[in-house]
C-alpha positions in Angstrom: 56.1 -61.7 33.5 53.6 -59.2 32.1 53.4 -61.4 28.8 52.2 -64.5 31.4 50.2 -62.5 33.3 48.3 -61.1 30.3 48.1 -64.5 28.8 46.9 -65.7 31.9 44.1 -63.1 32.0 42.9 -63.6 28.7 43.0 -67.2 28.8 41.0 -67.6 32.1 38.2 -65.1 30.0 38.3 -67.5 26.9 38.2 -71.1 28.5 35.6 -70.0 31.4 32.5 -71.1 29.6 34.4 -74.1 29.0 35.5 -75.0 32.5 32.0 -74.3 33.2 30.4 -76.4 30.7 32.9 -79.3 31.7 32.2 -79.3 35.0 28.6 -79.4 34.4 28.7 -82.2 31.9 30.9 -84.1 34.2 28.5 -83.8 37.0 25.5 -84.6 35.0 27.5 -88.1 33.4 26.1 -90.3 36.5 22.7 -89.1 34.9 23.6 -89.3 31.1 25.2 -92.8 31.7 21.9 -94.3 33.2 20.0 -92.9 30.5 22.2 -94.0 27.4 23.8 -96.9 26.6 27.7 -97.1 26.0 26.8 -97.8 22.5 24.4 -94.5 22.4 27.1 -92.6 23.7 29.5 -93.4 21.7 27.7 -92.9 18.3 27.2 -89.4 19.8 31.1 -89.1 20.4 31.9 -90.2 16.9 29.5 -88.3 15.0 30.8 -84.8 17.0 34.1 -85.9 16.1 33.2 -85.8 12.7 31.7 -82.7 12.9 34.7 -80.9 14.3 36.9 -82.6 11.6 34.7 -81.4 8.9 34.8 -77.8 10.0 38.4 -78.1 10.1 38.1 -78.6 6.2 35.5 -76.5 5.1 37.3 -73.7 6.9 40.4 -73.7 4.3 42.3 -72.6 7.4 40.5 -69.0 7.2 40.5 -68.4 11.0 44.3 -69.1 11.8 45.0 -66.6 8.7 42.6 -64.0 9.9 44.6 -63.9 13.0 47.8 -63.6 11.7 46.5 -60.6 9.4 44.0 -59.0 11.5 46.8 -57.0 13.3 48.6 -56.5 10.3 45.9 -54.7 8.0 45.4 -51.4 10.2 42.5 -49.3 8.7 41.6 -52.4 6.0 40.8 -55.0 8.9 37.2 -54.9 7.7 38.7 -56.0 4.3 39.9 -59.3 6.1 37.3 -59.6 8.2 34.7 -59.4 5.8 36.7 -62.0 3.4 37.1 -64.0 5.6 33.3 -64.4 6.6 32.2 -64.4 3.2 34.4 -67.7 2.2 33.0 -69.6 5.6 29.3 -68.9 4.8 29.8 -70.1 1.6 31.8 -73.0 2.4 30.0 -74.0 4.8 26.3 -74.1 3.3 27.8 -75.6 0.4 29.1 -78.5 2.6 26.1 -78.5 4.5 24.0 -79.0 1.4 26.3 -82.0 0.2 26.4 -84.0 3.3 22.6 -83.8 3.6 22.0 -85.3 0.7 24.2 -87.9 1.7 23.1 -88.5 4.9 22.6 -92.2 5.2 26.1 -93.3 3.3 28.4 -90.8 6.0 26.1 -92.8 9.1 27.1 -96.5 7.3 30.7 -95.1 7.1 30.8 -94.0 10.5 29.0 -96.0 12.8 29.2 -99.1 10.8 25.0 -99.0 10.8 22.4 -96.6 9.2 21.3 -93.6 11.0 20.4 -91.1 8.7 18.7 -88.8 10.9 22.0 -89.1 13.1 23.8 -87.8 10.8 21.5 -85.1 9.4 21.7 -83.4 13.0 25.8 -83.8 12.5 25.2 -81.8 9.3 23.7 -79.0 11.5 26.1 -79.5 13.4 28.8 -78.9 10.8 27.2 -75.6 9.7 26.9 -73.9 13.2 30.4 -74.8 14.3 32.0 -73.5 11.3 30.2 -69.6 11.9 30.3 -69.7 15.5 34.3 -70.3 15.5 34.3 -67.4 13.4 31.9 -65.1 15.3 33.7 -66.2 18.6 37.1 -65.4 16.5 36.2 -61.6 15.7 35.9 -61.3 20.1 39.0 -62.8 20.3 40.6 -60.3 17.6 39.3 -57.1 19.2 40.5 -58.4 22.8 36.5 -58.2 24.0 37.4 -60.8 26.9 34.2 -59.8 29.1 32.0 -60.1 25.8 33.5 -63.7 24.5 32.8 -64.5 28.7 28.8 -63.6 28.8 28.3 -65.0 25.6 29.5 -68.4 25.6 28.8 -68.9 29.5 24.9 -68.1 28.2 25.3 -70.3 25.7 26.5 -72.6 28.2 23.6 -72.1 30.4 20.9 -72.8 27.8 22.8 -75.9 26.4 22.9 -77.7 29.5 19.4 -77.8 30.9 18.0 -78.9 27.2 20.9 -81.8 27.2 18.9 -83.1 30.4 15.5 -82.7 28.7 16.4 -84.5 25.6 18.4 -87.1 26.7 16.7 -87.7 30.1 13.2 -86.7 30.0 12.5 -87.4 26.0 14.9 -90.3 26.2 16.1 -88.9 22.2 19.5 -91.1 22.7 22.3 -89.7 20.6 20.1 -87.9 18.8 19.6 -85.8 22.1 22.9 -84.7 22.4 23.6 -83.7 19.2 20.2 -81.5 18.7 20.7 -80.3 22.4 24.8 -79.2 21.2 24.0 -77.8 18.3 20.6 -76.1 18.2 20.8 -74.0 21.4 23.8 -72.0 19.6 21.9 -70.6 17.0 19.9 -68.3 18.4 23.7 -66.6 19.7 25.4 -67.0 16.8 22.6 -65.2 15.1 23.0 -62.2 17.6 26.7 -62.2 17.0 26.5 -61.9 13.1 23.6 -59.4 13.2 26.2 -57.4 15.9 28.9 -57.5 12.8 26.6 -56.9 10.0 28.6 -54.0 9.3 31.8 -55.9 8.8 30.6 -58.8 7.0 30.2 -59.7 3.3 29.0 -62.0 0.7 31.6 -61.2 -1.8 35.5 -61.7 -0.9 38.1 -59.1 -1.6 40.2 -60.9 -4.1 43.8 -60.0 -3.5 43.1 -60.6 0.7 41.5 -64.1 -0.1 44.8 -65.3 -1.9 46.8 -64.0 0.7 44.4 -65.6 3.3 44.5 -69.0 1.7 48.3 -68.6 1.0 48.8 -68.4 4.6 45.9 -70.7 5.7 45.3 -73.1 3.3 48.6 -75.4 4.0 47.2 -75.3 8.0 44.0 -77.2 7.1 45.8 -80.8 6.1 48.0 -80.3 9.1 45.0 -79.3 11.7 42.8 -82.2 10.2 45.6 -84.5 10.3 46.2 -83.7 13.8 42.5 -83.7 14.6 42.1 -87.2 13.1 44.4 -88.6 15.6 41.0 -88.1 18.1 39.0 -89.6 15.2 40.7 -92.4 13.6 40.8 -93.9 17.0 37.4 -94.3 18.0 36.7 -95.8 14.1 39.3 -98.4 14.7 37.6 -99.1 18.3 34.4 -99.8 16.4 35.4 -101.5 13.7 37.9 -103.6 15.9 36.2 -103.8 19.6 32.4 -102.7 18.8 30.4 -99.5 19.8 30.7 -100.3 23.5 34.4 -99.9 23.7 34.1 -96.8 21.8 31.7 -95.8 25.1 34.0 -96.8 27.6 36.7 -94.6 25.5 34.6 -91.5 25.1 34.4 -91.5 28.8 37.7 -91.5 29.2 37.8 -88.7 26.9 35.2 -86.5 28.3 37.1 -87.2 31.9 40.6 -85.9 30.5 38.6 -83.1 29.0 40.4 -81.0 32.0 43.3 -81.3 29.8 41.3 -80.0 26.7 40.0 -76.9 28.8 43.8 -76.3 29.3 44.9 -76.3 26.0 41.8 -74.7 24.7 42.1 -71.5 26.5 45.4 -71.5 25.8 44.6 -72.3 22.3 42.1 -69.2 22.0 45.0 -66.8 23.9 48.5 -67.5 22.6 48.3 -66.3 19.0 46.8 -62.6 19.4 49.4 -62.1 22.2 52.2 -63.9 20.3 51.9 -62.2 16.4 51.3 -58.7 18.9 54.9 -58.9 19.5 56.9 -57.0 17.3 60.4 -57.5 18.2 61.8 -61.3 17.3 63.8 -61.2 19.7 61.4 -60.3 22.7 59.2 -62.7 21.0 61.9 -65.9 21.4 62.5 -64.7 24.7 58.3 -64.4 25.8 58.1 -68.0 23.8 60.7 -69.9 25.4 59.2 -68.8 29.3 55.9 -69.4 28.0 56.4 -72.9 27.2 58.3 -73.1 30.2 55.7 -72.3 32.5 53.1 -74.0 29.9 54.6 -77.4 30.2 54.8 -76.9 34.0 50.7 -76.6 33.9 50.2 -79.2 31.7 52.0 -81.9 33.8 50.6 -80.8 36.8 46.9 -81.0 35.5 47.9 -84.5 33.3 49.4 -86.3 36.4 46.8 -85.6 38.4 43.9 -87.0 36.3 46.4 -89.9 35.9 46.4 -90.6 39.7 42.9 -90.1 40.3 41.6 -91.4 37.4 40.0 -94.8 39.2 38.0 -92.6 41.9 37.1 -89.7 38.8 35.5 -92.5 37.1 33.9 -94.9 40.1 32.4 -91.3 41.2 30.8 -89.7 38.3 29.9 -93.0 35.9 27.5 -95.9 35.7 29.2 -98.6 37.4 29.3 -100.1 33.7 31.5 -97.5 32.5 34.1 -98.2 35.3 37.0 -99.6 33.0 37.2 -96.4 31.3 39.8 -95.2 33.8 41.8 -97.3 32.5 42.6 -94.8 29.5 42.6 -91.5 31.2 46.1 -90.9 32.4 47.1 -91.9 28.6 44.7 -89.5 26.8 45.1 -86.9 29.1 48.9 -87.3 28.8 48.3 -87.1 24.6 46.4 -83.9 24.9 49.0 -82.1 27.4 51.6 -83.0 24.3 48.9 -81.7 22.1 48.7 -78.2 23.7 52.4 -78.2 23.6 52.4 -78.5 19.9 49.9 -75.4 19.7 53.3 -73.2 21.0 55.2 -75.2 18.3 52.5 -73.8 15.8 52.0 -70.2 16.1 56.2 -70.0 16.1 55.4 -71.3 12.6 53.1 -69.1 12.0 55.3 -66.4 13.0 58.1 -67.7 10.3 55.0 -67.4 7.8 56.5 -71.2 6.5 53.3 -72.6 7.8 53.4 -75.7 5.0 56.0 -77.4 7.1 53.3 -78.4 10.0 51.8 -80.8 7.4 54.5 -83.3 7.0 55.1 -83.3 10.8 50.9 -83.9 11.4 50.8 -86.8 8.6 53.9 -88.3 10.3 51.7 -88.2 13.3 48.7 -89.8 11.9 50.7 -92.6 10.4 52.4 -93.6 13.5 48.9 -93.3 15.3 47.2 -95.5 12.9 49.9 -98.2 13.0 49.8 -98.2 16.3 46.1 -98.6 16.8 45.7 -101.4 14.5 48.4 -102.9 16.2 47.3 -102.4 20.0 43.4 -101.7 19.9 42.5 -105.2 19.4 44.6 -106.9 22.1 44.5 -104.3 24.6 41.3 -101.9 23.8 41.1 -98.4 24.9 44.2 -98.9 26.6 45.8 -99.4 23.4 44.1 -96.7 22.0 45.6 -94.4 24.3 49.1 -95.4 23.9 49.0 -94.6 20.2 47.3 -91.1 21.0 50.2 -90.1 23.3 53.2 -91.9 20.9 51.1 -90.2 18.0 51.5 -86.8 19.8 54.9 -87.0 20.8 55.7 -87.5 17.5 54.4 -84.7 15.9 55.8 -81.9 18.8 59.3 -84.0 18.0 58.9 -82.6 14.5 58.0 -79.5 14.6 60.6 -78.9 17.2 62.8 -80.1 14.3 61.5 -77.6 11.7 61.1 -74.5 13.8 64.5 -74.9 15.1 65.9 -73.9 11.5 63.0 -71.3 10.8 63.0 -69.8 14.3 65.0 -70.1 16.8 64.0 -69.9 20.2 66.2 -70.2 23.2 64.2 -73.1 25.3 64.8 -73.7 29.0 65.6 -77.2 28.7 66.8 -77.6 32.5 63.7 -76.4 33.6 61.6 -78.2 31.2 63.5 -81.5 32.1 62.4 -80.8 35.7 58.9 -79.9 34.9 58.0 -83.4 32.9 60.8 -85.7 35.1 58.8 -84.9 38.6 55.6 -85.4 36.9 56.6 -88.8 35.5 58.2 -90.2 38.6 55.0 -88.7 40.9 52.8 -91.0 38.7 55.1 -93.9 38.3 55.4 -94.1 42.3 51.6 -93.6 42.2 50.8 -96.8 39.4 53.5 -99.0 41.4 53.3 -98.5 44.9 49.2 -97.1 45.1 46.0 -99.3 44.9 43.0 -98.1 42.6 40.6 -98.4 45.7 40.3 -97.4 49.0 40.1 -94.2 51.0 43.6 -94.2 52.4 44.6 -95.0 48.7 43.1 -92.0 47.9 44.6 -89.7 50.0 48.3 -91.3 48.7 47.4 -90.4 45.0 46.0 -86.7 46.0 49.2 -86.1 48.2 51.4 -87.7 45.5 49.6 -85.1 42.9 49.9 -81.8 45.5 53.6 -82.7 45.9 54.5 -81.8 42.4 54.5 -77.7 42.9 56.8 -78.5 46.1 59.1 -81.0 44.1 59.7 -78.1 41.6 60.4 -75.5 43.6 63.0 -77.6 45.9 64.7 -78.6 42.8 65.2 -74.9 41.9 62.5 -74.6 39.1 61.8 -71.2 39.9 64.0 -68.3 38.7 64.9 -65.4 40.9 62.9 -63.1 39.1 60.0 -65.2 39.2 60.3 -65.8 43.3 60.4 -61.9 43.7 57.5 -61.0 41.4 55.1 -64.0 42.7 56.1 -62.7 46.4 55.0 -59.3 45.2 51.9 -60.3 43.2 51.0 -62.2 46.4 51.1 -59.1 48.6 47.2 -58.3 49.7 48.1 -54.7 48.8 48.7 -55.5 45.4 45.7 -57.9 44.8 43.7 -55.5 46.2 45.6 -52.8 43.5 45.2 -55.3 40.4 41.5 -55.6 41.2 40.6 -52.1 40.9 42.3 -51.6 37.8 40.8 -54.3 36.1 37.1 -53.0 37.6 38.3 -49.3 36.2 39.9 -50.4 32.8 37.7 -50.9 29.7 37.3 -54.1 28.2 40.4 -53.9 25.6 42.8 -52.6 28.2 42.1 -55.3 30.5 43.3 -58.1 28.1 46.3 -55.9 27.6 45.4 -54.5 23.9 47.9 -53.5 21.7 48.1 -50.2 19.6 46.9 -50.8 15.9 49.6 -51.4 13.4 49.4 -49.1 10.0 48.7 -50.3 6.5 52.2 -49.8 5.3 53.0 -52.6 7.7 50.5 -54.9 6.0 52.0 -53.9 3.0 55.0 -54.7 3.8 54.3 -58.0 5.3 52.3 -59.1 1.8 55.8 -58.3 0.2 58.1 -60.4 2.4 55.3 -63.1 2.0 55.1 -62.5 -1.5 59.0 -63.2 -1.9 58.9 -66.1 0.3 59.8 -65.2 3.4 
């Protein structure tokens, strides 16, 4: 239970800015959708997806390796950080120079027509995003949750008015979305790099670089292929049914981004916690408990988005975007499966056999392409949502098969079945028995969604220890004591920082990896 509390604390701090930005972005959708055509919105979303995919490639898995080796390095941590920065700085700059020269053909390949100006803004985003992820990773490694929160929230506070000015007042269209998103991050990125200047380097330590790439490189194609599930469908939609349908799908993804907030917070908080657990048996038990509770959280969030999708779309988007509601639940379910996959990625990383992630993600992409080509021409965004959900189910099943052999975890299958089965039953009941319009229908669907925790409790989901822990935590005196502790604790202690490991542990881990362990 201590691990769950620590995960919730750091995860909340790391994802607070994301929650804020998503809430503001959703609140502004009625404004945006009246100043952007579906085609403009679709073009911006395709380019932003391309930026993220390109950043995954040029990072070479270095950030994943940084998360793994930092806790093992002891007094050699600066060598790990400096090596990581040098690789990312050079790779991002070289990739940006190349892509600037090829801006016109890149835009034609992605959009179906030439828009070199939009592609150049995407190149700026590629360079900025790559180094921004590195700068934020250092705050996570040092468990500076408060600094992470302050920096990312400040960035959101600056970005949102810039987007409104560019899109609504200046009417810059898709260019305004990319310009406002990436240019506003540059001052904050510069500040973070200046703060960390004593740990940064332009030339890598060769030995450290070799070990980091040995661990990180196999994660790059796996991460890229998995992310392409969110990219391939948009390209196929554009080619098959047009940019307008891609704009509808982009709106569906935007509304389903509540699930992305959950996944992102977990992705940021879980690896440092998971790798800091030294004992393998303790790690297995902790991973099983985390997987169970995270499944329940994801199922609750996804079922709510699925049931309430028609009203979310009707309230927060222009009438021309209403059809997007049909794909929101499917996309949310797919993102929930992706969030669970992140647990298995960490388990695989603990075993050191990161090369096993690529076969699973490659199979998932093959399924995604086949299903999109089969379903999108006839069913549009609904076909794309089905393809996404099926693809993530495939990668989750394959990753479980691999990790079961490399680092077996005693999953709580009964509780997992309860968590998934209850959500599926409530969603099915809502879809089959409740219409998609009217105040009474809204109340009925909301009641079905809120019945999920009660259904779990009545089915015996909570263990005796969890019931007792919840009772203790909810006592007013316990809440007040915990608040006093958080106010009094230093930033690292609030996140539950582990003591530093010695360099002999780092060397032992290197020897193990050199033997292929």
